[in-house]
SEZALO-298229 format. One line per field, with one value per residue: z, y, x of N, C-alpha, C in turn; residue number from 1. Coordinates in Angstrom, 3 decimals. Layout:
! residues N
n_c3	(Z/...)
n_c2	(Y/...)
n_c1	(X/...)
ca_c3	(Z/...)
ca_c2	(Y/...)
ca_c1	(X/...)
c_c3	(Z/...)
c_c2	(Y/...)
c_c1	(X/...)
k	(NUM/...)
***
This chain:
! residues 193
n_c3	(0.000/0.810/-1.127/-3.375/-2.851/-2.827/-5.460/-6.756/-5.847/-6.990/-9.641/-9.883/-9.456/-11.655/-13.718/-13.169/-13.575/-16.256/-17.459/-16.736/-18.246/-20.787/-20.756/-20.059/-22.303/-24.203/-23.353/-23.787/-25.557/-29.170/-30.028/-27.902/-26.246/-26.072/-23.130/-20.085/-17.713/-15.967/-15.983/-16.813/-18.966/-22.414/-22.210/-23.065/-22.899/-22.791/-23.876/-27.045/-27.114/-28.449/-30.121/-28.593/-26.513/-27.832/-28.621/-26.113/-25.196/-26.959/-26.138/-23.527/-24.024/-25.365/-23.329/-21.451/-22.830/-22.959/-20.355/-19.594/-17.615/-14.668/-13.325/-10.851/-10.995/-13.253/-12.271/-10.408/-12.200/-13.670/-11.572/-10.844/-13.223/-13.367/-11.042/-11.739/-14.069/-12.997/-11.067/-12.687/-14.226/-12.194/-11.483/-13.841/-13.836/-11.471/-12.222/-14.256/-12.719/-11.037/-12.918/-13.828/-11.424/-10.939/-13.170/-12.558/-10.202/-11.264/-12.393/-10.495/-9.224/-7.547/-7.067/-5.067/-3.832/-1.790/-1.590/-4.140/-4.072/-1.967/-3.089/-5.214/-3.814/-2.427/-4.493/-5.495/-3.315/-3.184/-5.685/-5.317/-3.449/-5.032/-6.976/-5.321/-4.568/-7.045/-7.632/-5.517/-6.230/-8.615/-7.624/-5.958/-7.896/-9.158/-7.115/-7.233/-9.229/-10.619/-10.558/-13.222/-14.629/-13.388/-14.311/-17.011/-16.875/-15.728/-17.735/-19.787/-18.543/-18.183/-20.861/-21.596/-19.881/-20.928/-23.476/-22.693/-21.452/-23.633/-25.212/-23.484/-23.446/-26.146/-26.385/-24.623/-25.974/-28.336/-27.204/-26.121/-28.473/-29.694/-27.918/-27.911/-25.986/-23.720/-24.602/-26.666/-30.088/-32.422/-34.509/-33.469/-32.808/-30.832/-30.788/-30.784/-28.355)
n_c2	(-1.188/1.257/1.549/1.821/4.233/5.971/5.683/6.793/9.428/10.172/9.876/11.867/14.092/13.853/14.219/16.843/18.202/17.600/18.814/21.385/22.046/21.995/23.939/26.228/26.469/27.095/29.601/31.042/33.489/33.745/34.017/33.161/30.726/27.223/26.387/24.729/22.506/20.809/17.392/17.600/16.491/16.992/19.343/21.448/19.646/17.323/14.443/14.816/17.650/20.797/19.786/17.688/19.134/20.433/18.251/17.267/19.423/19.277/16.817/17.477/19.476/17.939/16.112/17.907/18.779/16.373/15.901/17.398/19.500/20.836/24.068/24.506/22.577/23.470/25.875/24.823/23.498/25.693/27.076/25.254/25.207/27.890/28.032/26.188/27.360/29.747/28.744/27.254/29.245/30.614/28.637/28.456/30.998/30.902/28.939/30.243/32.252/30.677/29.568/31.875/32.648/30.464/30.646/33.022/32.281/30.412/31.927/32.541/32.085/29.894/27.449/27.657/25.140/24.455/26.717/26.683/24.267/24.794/26.888/25.547/23.602/25.244/26.328/23.939/23.118/25.202/24.865/22.324/22.858/24.432/22.549/20.804/22.474/22.805/20.149/19.702/21.447/20.263/17.790/18.623/19.520/17.035/15.736/16.893/15.631/13.346/9.761/8.826/10.844/10.650/8.150/8.711/10.454/8.678/6.729/8.265/8.920/6.348/5.598/7.510/6.818/4.301/5.009/6.481/4.481/2.782/4.491/4.747/2.105/1.811/3.718/2.588/0.216/1.204/2.434/0.207/-1.211/0.589/0.640/-1.969/-3.703/-6.483/-8.490/-7.012/-6.919/-9.392/-8.200/-5.994/-4.183/-5.117/-4.054/-1.320/0.962)
n_c1	(0.833/1.945/3.965/2.362/1.015/3.183/3.999/1.771/1.976/4.418/3.725/1.764/3.374/5.078/3.250/2.474/4.895/5.368/3.166/3.744/6.028/4.931/2.838/4.222/5.729/3.806/3.140/5.378/7.331/7.563/10.261/11.713/13.782/12.866/11.091/12.099/13.529/16.191/15.503/12.907/10.406/10.524/11.921/14.745/16.921/15.613/13.636/12.193/12.092/11.110/9.093/8.136/7.016/4.933/3.413/2.693/1.172/-0.981/-2.013/-2.785/-4.700/-6.581/-7.268/-8.343/-10.619/-12.042/-12.773/-14.992/-15.508/-17.072/-18.058/-16.700/-14.684/-13.343/-12.330/-10.510/-8.797/-7.801/-6.573/-4.572/-3.159/-2.317/-0.710/1.236/2.384/3.405/5.207/6.886/8.062/9.407/11.236/12.723/13.873/15.414/17.188/18.582/19.785/21.382/23.104/24.447/25.649/27.326/28.995/30.287/31.636/33.372/35.325/37.146/40.489/40.912/38.647/35.751/34.452/32.700/31.028/29.920/28.537/26.739/25.222/24.044/22.548/20.757/19.184/18.120/16.555/14.679/13.461/12.404/10.418/8.749/8.008/6.596/4.461/3.213/2.530/0.740/-1.314/-2.224/-3.001/-5.049/-6.867/-7.354/-8.655/-11.151/-12.475/-14.925/-15.554/-15.689/-14.350/-11.863/-11.137/-10.807/-8.587/-6.745/-6.531/-5.376/-2.927/-1.813/-1.458/0.415/2.529/3.123/4.066/6.315/7.832/8.260/9.819/12.018/12.970/13.632/15.666/17.522/18.058/19.237/21.479/22.756/23.330/25.042/27.194/27.912/26.992/26.332/23.587/22.799/21.696/22.916/24.319/25.567/28.500/31.206/33.635/33.732/34.291)
ca_c3	(0.000/0.874/-2.432/-4.305/-2.603/-3.295/-6.916/-7.153/-5.590/-8.017/-10.883/-9.868/-9.635/-13.044/-14.523/-12.930/-14.223/-17.699/-17.825/-16.546/-19.404/-21.936/-20.645/-20.095/-23.702/-24.935/-22.909/-24.143/-26.780/-30.280/-30.188/-26.694/-26.344/-25.440/-21.696/-19.530/-16.674/-15.897/-15.508/-17.346/-20.278/-23.415/-22.022/-24.044/-22.850/-22.617/-25.081/-27.792/-27.260/-28.756/-30.669/-27.453/-25.791/-28.625/-28.529/-24.767/-25.130/-27.654/-25.258/-22.412/-24.550/-25.632/-22.031/-20.877/-23.512/-22.650/-18.957/-19.404/-16.251/-14.206/-13.010/-9.746/-11.499/-14.163/-11.394/-9.873/-13.336/-13.949/-10.437/-10.976/-14.394/-12.975/-10.094/-12.490/-14.924/-12.132/-10.470/-13.749/-14.557/-11.065/-11.577/-14.962/-13.406/-10.498/-12.977/-14.901/-11.670/-10.605/-14.001/-13.781/-10.202/-11.136/-14.129/-11.823/-9.284/-12.051/-12.768/-9.394/-9.449/-6.785/-6.940/-3.735/-4.054/-0.757/-1.973/-5.325/-3.623/-1.169/-4.019/-5.937/-2.886/-2.132/-5.655/-5.548/-2.265/-3.617/-6.786/-4.762/-2.862/-6.143/-7.549/-4.367/-4.695/-8.313/-7.456/-4.626/-6.993/-9.532/-6.818/-5.547/-9.065/-9.341/-6.056/-7.560/-10.322/-10.294/-10.946/-14.679/-15.026/-12.929/-15.233/-18.226/-16.563/-15.516/-19.051/-20.476/-17.886/-18.502/-22.238/-21.601/-19.248/-21.874/-24.499/-22.064/-21.260/-24.957/-25.584/-22.653/-23.931/-27.450/-26.133/-24.025/-27.041/-29.185/-26.449/-26.044/-29.796/-29.929/-27.038/-28.017/-24.667/-23.725/-24.797/-27.895/-31.220/-32.863/-35.433/-32.770/-32.738/-29.495/-30.902/-30.565/-26.939)
ca_c2	(0.000/2.407/1.689/2.306/5.655/6.686/5.682/7.776/10.760/10.404/10.044/13.204/15.058/13.746/14.872/18.285/18.707/17.507/19.858/22.650/22.305/22.244/25.195/27.315/26.602/27.779/30.988/31.684/34.277/32.944/34.050/32.652/29.311/26.404/26.288/23.415/22.452/19.463/16.393/17.795/15.926/18.005/20.492/21.487/18.453/16.164/13.808/15.497/19.077/21.626/18.929/16.974/20.090/20.649/17.002/17.213/20.440/18.706/15.785/18.144/20.112/16.848/15.624/18.951/18.758/15.107/15.842/18.088/20.006/21.797/25.370/24.368/21.810/24.356/26.778/24.067/23.288/26.960/27.378/24.382/25.687/29.141/27.697/25.510/28.325/30.655/28.016/26.884/30.456/30.860/27.654/28.869/32.169/30.482/28.195/31.264/32.885/29.728/29.468/33.097/32.601/29.459/31.206/33.999/31.547/29.705/32.880/32.637/31.220/28.659/27.244/27.428/24.073/24.521/27.764/26.210/23.233/25.447/27.612/24.531/23.003/26.234/26.360/22.662/23.126/26.124/24.226/21.211/23.450/24.843/21.325/20.320/23.345/22.471/18.829/19.853/22.091/19.275/16.785/19.260/19.423/15.623/15.413/17.414/14.852/12.169/8.520/8.739/11.757/10.068/7.058/9.360/10.903/7.481/6.127/9.131/8.746/5.009/5.637/8.300/6.000/3.246/5.628/6.820/3.232/2.336/5.365/4.384/0.829/2.053/4.395/1.605/-0.698/1.920/2.611/-1.110/-1.512/1.500/0.267/-3.382/-4.266/-7.793/-8.411/-6.283/-7.825/-10.011/-7.314/-4.890/-4.359/-5.014/-3.430/0.121/1.253)
ca_c1	(0.000/2.842/4.597/1.361/0.773/4.383/3.937/0.766/2.524/5.440/2.985/1.162/4.463/5.522/2.228/2.559/6.100/5.162/2.221/4.446/6.878/4.068/2.125/5.188/6.119/2.752/3.106/6.649/7.311/8.063/11.706/12.359/14.118/11.847/11.302/12.348/14.538/16.695/14.565/11.557/10.175/10.281/12.787/15.813/17.741/14.750/13.134/11.154/12.336/9.944/8.044/7.561/6.171/3.727/2.650/2.124/0.118/-2.139/-2.568/-3.457/-5.909/-7.527/-7.743/-9.189/-11.930/-12.721/-13.207/-16.275/-15.439/-18.076/-17.449/-15.736/-13.543/-12.608/-11.569/-9.373/-7.891/-7.132/-5.689/-3.397/-2.428/-1.658/0.364/2.283/3.081/4.154/6.327/7.820/8.823/10.320/12.324/13.576/14.629/16.430/18.201/19.417/20.590/22.403/24.085/25.257/26.447/28.375/29.950/31.080/32.517/34.381/36.355/38.097/41.661/40.694/37.203/35.196/33.492/31.669/30.074/29.217/27.604/25.692/24.350/23.277/21.588/19.719/18.299/17.406/15.530/13.628/12.750/11.634/9.215/7.883/7.440/5.591/3.279/2.566/1.911/-0.412/-2.385/-2.798/-3.696/-6.297/-7.746/-7.718/-9.603/-12.485/-13.056/-15.732/-14.881/-15.582/-13.288/-10.596/-10.831/-10.293/-7.233/-5.927/-6.277/-4.407/-1.625/-1.288/-0.980/1.652/3.568/3.501/4.922/7.590/8.565/8.695/10.943/13.157/13.490/14.243/16.939/18.430/18.450/20.197/22.706/23.385/23.881/26.161/28.294/28.224/26.726/25.695/22.149/22.552/21.543/24.166/25.018/26.217/29.937/31.789/34.945/33.611/34.059)
c_c3	(0.000/-0.475/-3.446/-4.094/-3.019/-4.810/-7.403/-6.940/-6.641/-9.362/-10.971/-10.088/-11.084/-13.978/-14.392/-13.644/-15.736/-18.176/-17.723/-17.741/-20.614/-21.868/-20.617/-21.537/-24.486/-24.551/-23.326/-25.424/-27.898/-30.399/-28.952/-26.891/-25.664/-23.957/-21.269/-18.464/-16.602/-15.329/-16.058/-18.729/-21.243/-23.229/-23.030/-24.046/-22.781/-23.933/-25.751/-28.020/-27.527/-29.291/-29.562/-26.647/-26.529/-28.563/-27.165/-24.622/-25.814/-26.781/-24.109/-22.868/-24.808/-24.323/-21.413/-21.516/-23.195/-21.244/-18.707/-17.976/-15.920/-13.775/-11.898/-10.189/-12.440/-13.371/-10.857/-10.970/-13.591/-12.821/-10.514/-12.132/-14.064/-12.025/-10.836/-13.345/-14.094/-11.553/-11.508/-14.134/-13.447/-11.111/-12.729/-14.548/-12.414/-11.183/-13.685/-13.886/-11.216/-11.666/-13.989/-12.560/-10.351/-12.108/-13.449/-10.903/-10.026/-12.463/-11.684/-9.647/-8.721/-6.575/-5.481/-3.896/-3.011/-1.121/-3.196/-4.938/-2.854/-2.071/-4.775/-5.044/-2.579/-3.270/-5.733/-4.506/-2.643/-4.725/-6.309/-4.134/-3.953/-6.798/-6.638/-4.444/-5.958/-8.211/-6.585/-5.367/-7.945/-8.766/-6.300/-6.689/-9.231/-8.310/-6.333/-8.604/-9.811/-10.834/-12.459/-15.181/-14.595/-13.824/-16.524/-18.015/-16.426/-16.838/-19.812/-19.878/-18.218/-19.925/-22.331/-20.999/-20.191/-22.967/-23.928/-21.883/-22.594/-25.440/-24.798/-23.146/-25.269/-27.286/-25.552/-25.090/-27.957/-28.482/-26.373/-27.374/-30.067/-29.128/-27.135/-26.695/-24.791/-23.848/-26.031/-29.022/-31.758/-33.789/-34.754/-32.606/-31.323/-29.545/-30.653/-29.099/-26.739)
c_c2	(1.257/2.631/2.263/3.800/6.493/6.790/6.720/9.204/11.123/10.647/11.430/14.271/15.050/14.429/16.380/18.880/18.676/18.615/21.217/23.007/22.679/23.614/26.387/27.549/27.369/29.253/31.754/32.497/33.463/32.928/33.542/31.187/28.488/26.256/24.872/23.535/21.030/18.514/16.550/17.182/17.067/19.262/20.441/20.243/17.189/15.605/14.673/16.973/19.834/20.782/18.133/17.864/20.309/19.415/16.913/18.243/19.918/17.646/16.424/18.831/19.063/16.332/16.633/18.923/17.483/15.094/16.502/18.617/20.925/23.068/25.263/23.610/22.666/25.364/26.077/23.799/24.564/27.356/26.537/24.843/26.962/28.909/27.092/26.487/29.252/29.955/27.606/28.086/30.783/29.892/28.001/30.033/31.778/29.689/29.173/31.929/31.956/29.611/30.681/33.093/31.609/29.974/32.221/33.301/30.841/30.619/33.032/31.698/29.875/28.537/27.017/26.402/24.065/25.552/27.339/25.170/23.852/26.193/26.641/23.926/23.957/26.286/25.069/22.607/24.039/25.489/23.042/21.722/23.866/23.620/20.756/21.152/23.009/21.131/18.924/20.481/21.096/18.170/17.336/19.201/17.994/15.199/15.916/16.565/13.715/10.930/8.391/9.640/11.229/8.912/7.612/9.816/9.697/6.817/6.938/8.978/7.401/4.954/6.401/7.503/4.911/3.810/5.977/5.566/2.701/3.166/5.005/3.093/0.995/2.731/3.418/0.637/-0.052/2.087/1.288/-1.478/-0.668/1.083/-1.193/-4.108/-5.674/-7.617/-7.608/-7.271/-8.247/-9.105/-6.190/-5.191/-4.161/-4.306/-1.930/0.404/2.434)
c_c1	(0.881/3.520/3.616/1.105/1.987/4.376/2.932/1.270/3.573/4.772/2.378/2.230/4.957/4.531/2.333/3.774/5.968/4.247/2.901/5.298/6.041/3.430/3.056/5.627/5.066/2.670/4.356/6.489/7.931/9.577/12.448/12.718/13.037/12.125/11.567/13.398/15.038/15.643/13.157/11.478/9.919/11.102/13.910/16.680/16.918/14.263/12.074/11.404/11.056/8.788/7.365/6.638/4.858/2.822/1.965/1.004/-1.142/-2.820/-3.348/-4.743/-6.992/-8.121/-8.704/-10.579/-12.708/-13.313/-14.558/-16.404/-16.607/-17.329/-16.400/-14.485/-12.697/-11.781/-10.330/-8.342/-7.092/-6.188/-4.417/-2.522/-1.654/-0.495/1.543/3.079/3.963/5.384/7.351/8.690/9.821/11.496/13.271/14.464/15.729/17.541/19.148/20.345/21.714/23.498/25.015/26.172/27.602/29.441/30.855/32.077/33.650/35.526/37.423/39.277/41.532/39.190/36.817/34.077/32.376/30.605/29.264/28.161/26.437/24.707/23.447/22.199/20.431/18.701/17.487/16.294/14.367/12.794/11.917/10.344/8.230/7.236/6.359/4.316/2.491/1.856/0.670/-1.586/-3.047/-3.517/-5.022/-7.315/-8.250/-8.761/-11.008/-13.199/-13.934/-15.020/-14.709/-14.445/-11.916/-10.175/-10.248/-8.851/-6.298/-5.566/-5.233/-3.013/-1.008/-0.758/0.332/2.805/4.049/4.405/6.295/8.447/9.080/9.875/12.195/13.786/14.199/15.597/17.963/18.938/19.483/21.535/23.466/24.019/25.117/27.390/28.673/28.024/26.151/24.191/21.788/22.396/22.894/24.962/25.763/27.703/30.438/33.126/34.896/33.334/33.160)
k	(1/2/3/4/5/6/7/8/9/10/11/12/13/14/15/16/17/18/19/20/21/22/23/24/25/26/27/28/29/30/31/32/33/34/35/36/37/38/39/40/41/42/43/44/45/46/47/48/49/50/51/52/53/54/55/56/57/58/59/60/61/62/63/64/65/66/67/68/69/70/71/72/73/74/75/76/77/78/79/80/81/82/83/84/85/86/87/88/89/90/91/92/93/94/95/96/97/98/99/100/101/102/103/104/105/106/107/108/109/110/111/112/113/114/115/116/117/118/119/120/121/122/123/124/125/126/127/128/129/130/131/132/133/134/135/136/137/138/139/140/141/142/143/144/145/146/147/148/149/150/151/152/153/154/155/156/157/158/159/160/161/162/163/164/165/166/167/168/169/170/171/172/173/174/175/176/177/178/179/180/181/182/183/184/185/186/187/188/189/190/191/192/193)
***
């Protein structure tokens, strides 16, 4: 039971973060780089990049239209969306600040690793709080849904998880083939390290 509740909490957080990347992308100006942060699906370093963000936005728009939300549920959706956008922007800004701070510290003749670590930890803690706020907002929204709506959300999440797992397996297979790892197809070369 504890593992299941942890899994659900992680799932909700993953959904919130995925939605955050998508909605921040739709709010970004056309000449701005695609939004994202480390660990976010569809971010600059994540699978799919801008195309992944657009695909996720389409999925979210489709889900939103399928849910047929009442007025209170729509308020909760919009509140979660607003919280997510605001927190995502705050995380992007803190990431920029951390990058600038690290670049400044790197100019010193002797690196102060303790200060670099402390700065990184501070940003990570702040971002963790923002992710928790976003997750709480989406969980609050989810709590307003009836069983039929929760089934719709669950089906969409399960499909997304299946696609993510398929992508992960495909990447692992390619990596194994490239590295000539055990378990790679017979045509993979073991001579290439």
